[in-house]
C-alpha positions in Angstrom: -42.7 76.7 38.2 -39.0 77.5 38.1 -39.1 77.7 34.4 -41.9 80.2 34.6 -40.2 82.2 37.3 -37.1 82.4 35.1 -39.1 83.6 32.1 -40.7 86.3 34.3 -37.3 87.3 35.6 -36.1 87.8 32.1 -39.2 89.7 31.2 -38.6 92.1 34.1 -35.0 92.6 33.1 -35.9 93.5 29.5 -39.1 95.5 30.0 -38.9 97.3 33.3 -36.1 99.8 32.9 -38.3 101.9 30.6 -41.2 101.6 32.9 -39.0 102.4 35.9 -38.0 105.6 34.3 -41.6 106.7 34.3 -41.6 106.2 38.1 -38.3 107.9 38.6 -36.4 104.7 39.5 -32.8 104.7 38.3 -31.4 101.7 36.4 -28.8 100.9 39.1 -31.5 100.5 41.8 -33.7 98.4 39.5 -30.7 96.1 38.6 -29.9 95.7 42.3 -33.4 94.5 43.1 -33.6 92.3 40.0 -30.4 90.5 41.1 -31.8 90.1 44.6 -34.6 88.0 43.1 -31.9 85.4 42.2 -29.8 84.8 45.4 -28.6 81.4 44.2 -27.6 82.2 40.7 -26.1 79.1 39.0 -22.5 79.3 37.9 -22.3 80.8 34.4 -25.7 82.5 34.6 -24.5 85.8 36.2 -24.7 87.7 33.0 -28.4 86.7 32.5 -29.5 88.8 35.4 -27.5 91.9 34.5 -28.2 94.4 31.9 -25.7 94.5 29.1 -25.3 97.7 27.1 -27.6 96.5 24.3 -30.4 95.6 26.7 -30.1 99.0 28.4 -30.4 100.9 25.1 -33.3 98.7 23.8 -35.2 99.0 27.1 -34.6 102.7 27.5 -35.8 103.4 23.9 -38.6 100.9 24.0 -36.8 99.0 21.2 -36.5 102.1 19.0 -32.9 103.1 19.2 -31.5 106.1 17.4 -29.7 105.6 14.1 -26.4 106.0 15.9 -27.3 103.5 18.7 -28.7 101.1 16.1 -25.4 101.1 14.3 -23.4 100.7 17.5 -25.5 97.7 18.7 -25.3 96.0 15.3 -21.6 96.3 15.1 -21.0 95.3 18.7 -23.3 92.3 18.6 -22.2 91.1 15.2 -18.6 91.0 16.5 -19.6 88.4 19.1 -20.6 85.7 16.6 -18.4 82.7 16.6 -18.6 80.5 13.5 -17.7 76.8 13.5 -14.0 76.2 13.3 -14.5 74.0 10.2 -16.4 76.8 8.4 -19.4 74.5 7.9 -22.7 76.0 9.3 -24.9 73.2 8.0 -25.8 70.3 10.2 -28.7 67.8 10.1 -32.1 69.3 9.1 -34.0 66.4 10.8 -32.4 67.2 14.1 -33.0 70.9 13.4 -36.8 70.2 13.1 -36.8 68.6 16.5 -34.9 71.5 18.1 -37.3 74.0 16.5 -40.3 72.1 17.9 -38.7 71.8 21.4 -39.8 74.5 23.8 -37.9 73.2 26.8 -35.2 75.5 28.3 -34.2 77.8 31.0 -34.4 75.2 33.7 -31.1 75.6 35.4 -31.6 72.7 37.7 -31.1 70.3 34.7 -27.7 68.8 34.7 -26.6 68.9 32.0 -28.9 71.6 30.7 -30.9 70.7 27.6 -32.6 73.5 25.7 -34.7 73.7 22.6 -35.1 76.7 20.3 -38.9 76.8 20.3 -38.9 78.4 16.8 -42.6 77.6 16.2 -43.6 79.8 19.0 -42.8 82.8 16.8 -42.4 81.5 13.2 -44.2 79.4 10.6 -41.8 76.9 9.1 -43.3 73.7 7.8 -46.7 74.0 6.1 -47.7 70.8 7.8 -47.5 72.6 11.2 -51.0 73.7 12.2 -50.0 75.7 15.3 -47.3 78.4 15.2 -46.6 81.9 16.4 -46.8 85.1 14.4 -44.5 87.3 16.4 -41.8 86.6 13.8 -42.1 86.4 10.0 -42.9 83.1 8.2 -39.7 81.2 7.4 -41.3 78.9 4.9 -39.1 78.5 1.8 -36.4 80.4 3.6 -33.5 78.7 2.0 -35.2 78.2 -1.4 -36.0 81.9 -1.7 -32.3 82.6 -1.1 -31.1 80.2 -3.7 -29.6 77.9 -1.0 -26.5 80.1 -1.2 -23.7 79.3 1.3 -23.3 83.0 2.2 -27.0 83.2 3.1 -26.7 80.1 5.2 -23.8 81.7 7.0 -25.9 84.8 7.6 -28.7 82.7 9.0 -26.3 81.0 11.4 -25.1 84.4 12.6 -28.6 85.6 13.2 -29.4 82.4 15.2 -26.2 83.0 17.2 -26.8 86.6 17.9 -29.9 88.2 16.4 -29.0 91.6 17.6 -26.1 91.7 15.2 -28.6 91.6 12.4 -31.6 93.4 13.8 -30.9 95.4 16.9 -33.6 95.4 19.6 -35.3 92.4 17.9 -37.4 90.1 20.1 -35.5 87.1 18.9 -33.3 85.4 21.5 -29.5 85.5 21.2 -29.1 81.8 21.3 -25.3 81.5 20.8 -24.4 84.6 22.6 -26.0 83.4 25.8 -24.9 79.8 25.3 -28.5 78.7 25.2 -27.9 76.5 22.2 -24.8 74.5 21.3 -22.9 75.0 18.1 -24.3 71.7 16.7 -27.8 72.7 17.5 -27.4 76.0 15.7 -25.9 74.2 12.7 -28.9 71.8 12.7 -31.3 74.8 12.7 -29.4 76.4 9.8 -29.7 73.1 7.9 -33.4 73.0 8.6 -33.7 76.4 6.9 -31.3 75.7 4.0 -31.3 71.9 3.2 -33.4 71.4 0.0 -34.9 68.3 1.5 -36.1 70.1 4.6 -39.9 70.4 4.9 -39.3 74.2 5.3 -38.3 74.4 1.6 -41.2 72.3 0.3 
């Protein structure tokens, strides 16, 4: 139930500013009441119940920012990406497959918190998967179609870390930006997309 409530809270944060405008409710008032829904916010989660500049613009424009705002968002969000210190964005593709299939997350009562990426909720990856979402594009043969190039793998890691730095106002979560996934998890997901032995590339 808490997981569902958290998801609903995020949905309110992302979608209601634009709707509130139609009713004449200013963003500051809406943010105040949104925060009031979470009186016992866990340490480190404060930013998740507040609008950042990107969320404000995407909500106010219904995910259709002007060209100028698009460029601002892309530059600002891309600058937040932190690549692994060793320069290696590739992990273990087998672990990446498990993370992609894991829909758990957002349950702040878990100590320590354990989250999955739930990639299959939006993307097709492995042709053996019979159930997957279509909100996002198919990622089958993702690495193969990009020649397994290191620079492409680095770009994929960056998109997993902060999708807004690649596609402003996308529906894809900002996994690294919000600390939802660890560096190792993001490396494993990148390997899932770019390792030639991964089912994604078969």
